[in-house]
C-alpha positions as CSV (number, residue, x, y, z in Angstrom):
1,M,-24.3,7.7,-10.8
2,E,-23.9,10.4,-8.1
3,V,-21.9,9.2,-5.2
4,T,-21.7,10.9,-1.8
5,T,-18.4,10.0,-0.2
6,D,-16.1,11.2,2.5
7,P,-13.5,13.7,1.1
8,A,-10.7,12.0,2.9
9,E,-11.7,8.6,1.4
10,A,-11.9,10.1,-2.0
11,A,-8.5,11.8,-1.7
12,H,-7.0,8.4,-0.5
13,R,-8.5,6.7,-3.6
14,T,-7.0,9.3,-5.8
15,F,-3.6,8.9,-4.1
16,A,-3.9,5.1,-4.4
17,L,-4.5,5.2,-8.2
18,A,-1.8,7.8,-8.7
19,V,0.8,5.7,-6.9
20,H,-0.3,2.6,-8.7
21,R,0.0,4.2,-12.1
22,A,3.3,5.8,-11.3
23,T,4.9,2.5,-10.2
24,A,3.1,-0.3,-12.1
25,G,5.0,-0.4,-15.4
26,D,3.3,-1.6,-18.6
27,P,-0.4,-2.3,-18.0
28,G,-0.4,-4.8,-20.8
29,T,2.4,-7.0,-19.6
30,D,3.6,-6.3,-16.0
31,D,2.3,-7.6,-12.7
32,A,2.3,-4.8,-10.1
33,C,1.7,-4.4,-6.4
34,V,2.0,-1.3,-4.2
35,S,0.6,-0.4,-0.7
36,P,-1.0,3.1,-0.8
37,Y,-1.5,2.6,3.0
38,S,2.2,2.2,3.7
39,A,3.3,4.9,1.2
40,A,0.9,7.4,2.6
41,G,2.0,6.5,6.1
42,A,5.6,7.1,5.4
43,L,5.0,10.3,3.5
44,G,2.9,11.5,6.4
45,L,5.9,10.9,8.7
46,V,8.0,13.1,6.4
47,A,5.3,15.7,6.2
48,D,5.0,15.9,10.0
49,G,8.6,17.1,10.0
50,A,8.4,19.3,6.9
51,R,7.6,23.0,6.6
52,G,6.6,25.4,3.8
53,E,6.7,24.2,0.2
54,T,8.3,20.9,1.3
55,A,5.2,20.0,3.3
56,D,2.8,21.5,0.7
57,E,4.0,19.2,-2.0
58,I,3.5,16.1,0.1
59,T,0.1,17.3,1.3
60,A,-1.1,18.0,-2.2
61,L,-0.3,14.4,-3.3
62,V,-1.5,12.5,-0.2
63,A,-4.5,14.7,0.7
64,G,-5.4,16.5,-2.5
65,Q,-7.5,19.6,-2.4
66,T,-10.6,18.2,-0.6
67,S,-9.0,17.0,2.6
68,A,-6.2,17.8,5.0
69,L,-3.2,15.6,5.9
70,A,-4.6,15.3,9.4
71,D,-7.7,13.7,7.8
72,Q,-5.5,11.2,6.0
73,T,-3.8,10.3,9.3
74,R,-7.1,9.7,11.0
75,L,-8.2,7.5,8.1
76,L,-5.0,5.4,8.3
77,D,-5.3,5.2,12.1
78,A,-8.9,4.0,11.8
79,A,-7.9,1.3,9.3
80,A,-5.2,0.1,11.7
81,V,-8.0,-1.4,13.9
82,L,-9.8,-4.5,12.6
83,E,-13.1,-5.9,13.7
84,A,-12.9,-8.8,16.1
85,R,-14.9,-11.9,15.2
86,T,-15.7,-14.9,17.2
87,G,-15.7,-18.4,15.8
88,Q,-13.2,-17.7,13.1
89,E,-9.5,-17.2,12.9
90,E,-8.7,-13.7,14.3
91,P,-7.3,-11.3,11.7
92,V,-3.8,-10.0,12.2
93,L,-2.8,-6.4,11.4
94,A,0.6,-5.0,12.5
95,V,1.7,-1.4,11.7
96,S,4.9,0.2,12.8
97,N,6.3,3.8,12.3
98,T,9.9,4.3,13.2
99,L,12.4,7.1,12.9
100,W,15.9,5.6,12.8
101,A,18.3,8.4,13.7
102,W,22.1,8.8,14.0
103,D,23.1,9.9,17.5
104,G,24.6,13.1,16.1
105,L,21.3,14.2,14.6
106,A,19.3,16.4,17.0
107,V,15.6,15.3,16.7
108,E,13.1,17.9,17.7
109,D,11.2,16.9,20.9
110,G,7.9,17.8,19.4
111,Y,8.4,15.5,16.4
112,A,9.4,12.6,18.7
113,E,6.3,13.1,20.9
114,A,4.0,13.2,17.9
115,L,5.6,10.1,16.4
116,E,4.9,8.2,19.6
117,Q,1.1,8.8,19.1
118,R,1.2,6.8,15.8
119,A,0.8,3.0,15.7
120,S,4.0,1.6,17.2
121,G,5.6,5.0,16.7
122,R,9.1,5.4,18.1
123,V,12.5,6.9,17.6
124,A,15.4,4.4,17.5
125,A,19.1,4.9,17.3
126,A,21.2,3.5,14.4
127,P,24.9,3.9,13.8
128,F,24.6,5.3,10.2
129,V,27.8,7.3,10.1
130,D,30.1,4.9,12.1
131,D,28.7,1.6,10.7
132,P,26.2,2.0,7.8
133,E,25.9,-1.7,7.2
134,A,25.0,-2.4,10.9
135,A,22.3,0.4,10.6
136,R,20.9,-1.2,7.4
137,A,20.9,-4.6,9.1
138,A,19.0,-3.3,12.1
139,I,16.3,-1.6,10.0
140,N,15.9,-4.6,7.8
141,A,15.6,-6.9,10.9
142,D,12.9,-4.6,12.4
143,V,10.9,-4.6,9.1
144,A,11.2,-8.4,8.9
145,A,9.9,-8.7,12.4
146,T,6.9,-6.5,11.7
147,T,6.1,-8.2,8.3
148,R,6.6,-11.7,9.7
149,D,9.6,-12.2,7.4
150,L,7.6,-11.5,4.2
151,I,10.0,-8.6,3.6
152,P,13.4,-9.7,4.9
153,E,15.3,-6.9,3.1
154,L,13.7,-3.6,2.5
155,L,17.0,-1.7,2.2
156,P,19.3,-3.3,-0.4
157,P,23.1,-3.2,-0.3
158,G,24.3,0.4,-1.0
159,S,21.1,2.1,0.1
160,V,22.6,3.2,3.4
161,G,26.0,5.0,3.3
162,P,28.1,6.9,5.7
163,D,26.3,10.1,4.8
164,T,22.9,8.7,5.8
165,V,21.8,10.2,9.1
166,A,18.1,9.1,9.4
167,T,15.5,6.8,7.9
168,L,11.8,7.0,8.4
169,V,10.1,3.6,8.0
170,N,6.4,2.5,7.8
171,A,5.8,-1.2,7.8
172,L,2.6,-3.2,7.5
173,Y,1.5,-6.8,7.9
174,L,-2.0,-8.1,7.3
175,R,-3.4,-11.6,7.5
176,C,-7.1,-12.4,7.2
177,A,-9.1,-15.5,6.6
178,W,-12.0,-15.4,4.1
179,R,-15.4,-15.4,5.7
180,H,-16.3,-18.1,3.2
181,P,-13.1,-20.1,2.4
182,F,-12.8,-21.5,-1.1
183,P,-13.1,-25.3,-1.0
184,T,-9.7,-26.7,-1.7
185,D,-11.1,-29.7,-3.5
186,A,-12.9,-27.3,-5.9
187,T,-9.6,-25.8,-7.1
188,A,-8.7,-27.1,-10.6
189,D,-6.4,-26.2,-13.4
190,A,-7.9,-23.9,-16.1
191,D,-6.8,-21.3,-18.6
192,F,-6.0,-17.8,-17.7
193,H,-5.9,-15.6,-20.8
194,G,-2.8,-13.5,-20.4
195,P,-1.1,-11.2,-22.9
196,D,1.1,-14.0,-24.2
197,G,-1.8,-16.4,-24.7
198,P,-3.6,-19.0,-22.4
199,L,-1.7,-20.0,-19.3
200,T,-2.9,-23.1,-17.3
201,V,-3.0,-22.2,-13.6
202,P,-4.9,-23.5,-10.5
203,M,-8.2,-21.8,-10.3
204,M,-10.1,-21.4,-7.0
205,R,-13.9,-21.7,-7.1
206,Q,-16.8,-21.0,-4.8
207,T,-20.4,-19.9,-4.9
208,A,-21.4,-17.6,-2.1
209,R,-23.2,-14.4,-1.3
210,M,-20.8,-11.5,-2.0
211,R,-21.1,-7.9,-2.9
212,Y,-21.2,-7.5,-6.7
213,A,-21.5,-4.8,-9.3
214,E,-21.4,-4.5,-13.1
215,F,-20.9,-0.9,-14.0
216,G,-18.9,1.3,-16.5
217,G,-17.4,-1.6,-18.3
218,W,-16.2,-3.5,-15.2
219,Q,-17.3,-6.4,-13.1
220,A,-16.5,-6.0,-9.4
221,V,-16.6,-8.6,-6.7
222,A,-15.8,-7.9,-3.0
223,V,-14.6,-11.1,-1.4
224,P,-15.1,-10.6,2.3
225,A,-12.5,-11.4,4.8
226,V,-12.6,-11.4,8.6
227,G,-11.8,-8.1,10.4
228,G,-13.8,-5.9,8.1
229,V,-11.3,-6.4,5.2
230,E,-12.3,-7.2,1.7
231,A,-10.5,-8.0,-1.6
232,V,-12.2,-6.3,-4.5
233,V,-11.6,-8.0,-7.8
234,L,-12.0,-5.5,-10.7
235,L,-12.4,-7.3,-14.0
236,P,-12.8,-5.3,-17.2
237,D,-14.9,-6.2,-20.2
238,R,-12.1,-5.3,-22.5
239,R,-8.3,-5.4,-22.4
240,L,-7.0,-4.4,-19.0
241,A,-4.4,-2.1,-20.6
242,D,-7.2,-0.1,-22.2
243,A,-9.6,-0.1,-19.3
244,E,-7.1,0.8,-16.6
245,V,-6.2,4.1,-18.2
246,A,-9.8,5.3,-17.9
247,L,-10.2,4.2,-14.3
248,D,-10.1,7.5,-12.3
249,E,-11.2,8.2,-8.8
250,T,-14.8,9.1,-9.9
251,A,-15.1,5.9,-11.9
252,L,-13.7,3.8,-9.1
253,A,-16.0,5.5,-6.5
254,D,-19.0,4.8,-8.7
255,L,-18.0,1.1,-9.1
256,L,-17.5,0.6,-5.4
257,A,-20.7,2.4,-4.5
258,A,-22.6,0.1,-6.9
259,L,-21.6,-3.1,-5.0
260,A,-24.6,-4.9,-3.6
261,P,-25.2,-8.4,-2.2
262,E,-25.6,-11.0,-4.8
263,Q,-25.2,-14.8,-5.2
264,V,-21.9,-15.1,-7.0
265,R,-20.2,-18.1,-8.6
266,L,-16.6,-16.9,-8.6
267,T,-13.6,-18.5,-10.3
268,M,-10.2,-16.8,-9.8
269,P,-6.5,-17.7,-9.6
270,R,-4.4,-17.8,-6.5
271,V,-2.3,-14.6,-6.3
272,S,1.4,-14.4,-5.3
273,L,3.1,-11.0,-5.8
274,D,6.4,-9.7,-4.4
275,V,7.3,-6.3,-5.9
276,P,10.1,-3.9,-5.0
277,V,9.3,-0.3,-6.0
278,P,11.8,2.6,-6.4
279,L,9.2,5.0,-5.1
280,G,11.5,8.1,-5.1
281,D,11.3,8.5,-8.9
282,A,7.6,8.0,-8.9
283,L,7.1,10.6,-6.2
284,R,9.2,13.1,-8.2
285,G,7.0,12.5,-11.2
286,L,3.9,13.1,-9.1
287,G,5.1,16.5,-7.9
288,V,6.9,15.7,-4.6
289,R,10.3,17.1,-5.4
290,R,11.5,19.7,-2.9
291,M,12.1,17.2,-0.1
292,F,14.7,15.5,-2.3
293,T,16.7,18.8,-2.8
294,P,19.1,20.8,-0.6
295,Q,16.2,23.3,-0.3
296,A,14.1,20.9,1.7
297,D,12.7,22.2,4.9
298,L,12.5,19.5,7.5
299,G,12.8,21.8,10.4
300,G,10.0,20.1,12.3
301,L,12.1,16.9,12.5
302,S,15.5,18.4,13.1
303,G,17.0,21.9,13.4
304,D,19.8,21.0,11.0
305,P,18.9,22.9,7.8
306,R,21.0,20.5,5.6
307,L,18.7,17.5,6.1
308,H,16.9,16.2,3.0
309,V,15.4,13.0,1.7
310,S,17.8,11.1,-0.5
311,D,15.4,8.3,-1.6
312,V,12.2,6.5,-0.9
313,L,12.1,2.7,-1.2
314,H,9.0,0.5,-1.1
315,R,8.2,-3.2,-1.2
316,A,4.9,-5.0,-1.3
317,V,4.0,-8.7,-1.0
318,L,0.5,-10.0,-1.5
319,R,-0.8,-13.6,-1.4
320,L,-4.3,-14.9,-1.9
321,D,-5.2,-18.6,-1.6
322,E,-8.2,-20.7,-0.7
323,H,-8.0,-19.8,3.0
324,G,-7.5,-16.1,2.9
325,L,-5.1,-13.3,2.2
326,E,-1.7,-12.3,3.6
327,G,0.2,-9.1,2.7
328,A,3.1,-7.1,3.8
329,A,4.5,-3.7,2.8
330,A,7.2,-1.4,3.9
331,T,8.3,2.1,2.9
332,A,11.6,3.8,3.9
333,A,12.6,7.4,3.4
334,T,16.3,7.7,3.8
335,M,17.7,11.1,4.8
336,R,21.1,12.7,4.4
337,L,22.7,16.0,5.1
338,V,23.7,18.3,2.2
339,S,27.3,18.0,3.4
340,M,28.7,15.1,5.4
341,P,28.6,15.7,9.2
342,T,30.5,13.7,10.4
343,G,-30.9,-17.4,-7.5
344,E,-28.8,-18.2,-10.5
345,P,-25.7,-16.8,-9.2
346,V,-23.8,-14.1,-11.1
347,V,-20.9,-15.9,-12.8
348,V,-17.5,-14.1,-12.5
349,D,-14.7,-16.0,-14.2
350,V,-11.5,-14.1,-13.5
351,N,-9.6,-15.8,-16.3
352,R,-7.8,-12.8,-17.8
353,P,-5.7,-9.8,-16.4
354,F,-7.4,-7.9,-13.6
355,L,-6.9,-5.3,-10.9
356,L,-7.2,-6.1,-7.2
357,L,-7.8,-3.8,-4.2
358,V,-7.3,-5.0,-0.6
359,R,-9.0,-2.5,1.5
360,H,-10.6,-1.7,4.9
361,A,-14.3,-1.8,4.1
362,G,-15.3,0.7,6.9
363,T,-12.9,3.5,6.0
364,G,-12.0,2.7,2.4
365,A,-8.3,2.8,3.2
366,V,-6.5,0.8,0.5
367,Y,-3.9,-1.6,2.0
368,F,-2.9,-2.8,-1.5
369,V,-3.5,-2.2,-5.2
370,A,-2.3,-4.9,-7.5
371,R,-2.4,-5.8,-11.2
372,V,-2.4,-9.5,-12.0
373,V,-1.3,-10.2,-15.6
374,T,0.5,-13.5,-15.1
375,P,-0.8,-15.4,-11.9
């Protein structure tokens, strides 16, 4: 199938799959959840302050060869606005972008002005050098507020030290009701066939008109939510561990393009995932290395040539039940100085491991990618 797609959307799908694979662990046994939206947002904040090879590595990962970083920023900004609907619960989407900076770090005026153009973009002071624990607490409290307490502690103890001078944080919260809620009285226990054998779990059930595709060894069902959001269930016809390896951007684009309205009888488990991700190691493995070294060039953020990224931390929470979906994610890039300054419906029975995309249907921006092995 030949698919015509926006280059920025294709690059974002490639990034989403790359970050998922780099962070998801064993596809045969491990649940996983990551927010490509939040990760791309945070990396974009770093790239805005980066120069030369430091910026090039980030751009190559986030935007690929077919789009520019500015295109990705526009895609994320467009996905930060949800459609309003009358007669149903209004969707909630909150996004924040914050540079937490030590008072002794001179932040470039141009960087601060550009940051203020982002969703809830701002520069905030934090006493990193004088009181690292207070700085960590302030950042965690701000993330908790944006994520409605789904992520109460993004930065664990020890992640902020007296040599930390700045932290860039992207945080996301999303809550949307289904357009067609699953009847709660239809939920009943049934077997989910995981890697360790059948597991009895509550299974939600409904029959409704949804977009459906069967293509390339996958069944796909787009469960519509209010606000122009959809949860796309990707169910392979073989072991997920085998099928997932072959799912590249082209295959995913073909599968999503094949989605068409169909009467669907859907059975699927509730989903509840809460996954911390050490994103720094994954990014190094994906080719973003220079920003972690003393050779990093972050001159667009600060004139201090010693500034570099020390780590990137990420956490994603995703829940689906009969009423709708709720998710939160946050990504923090901590920064240090090199030296211390101071008809008959289609039947889809999701009873075995599957992949899940939560995305903005209009732009294709992927809020979450998840693997459900043990619901």
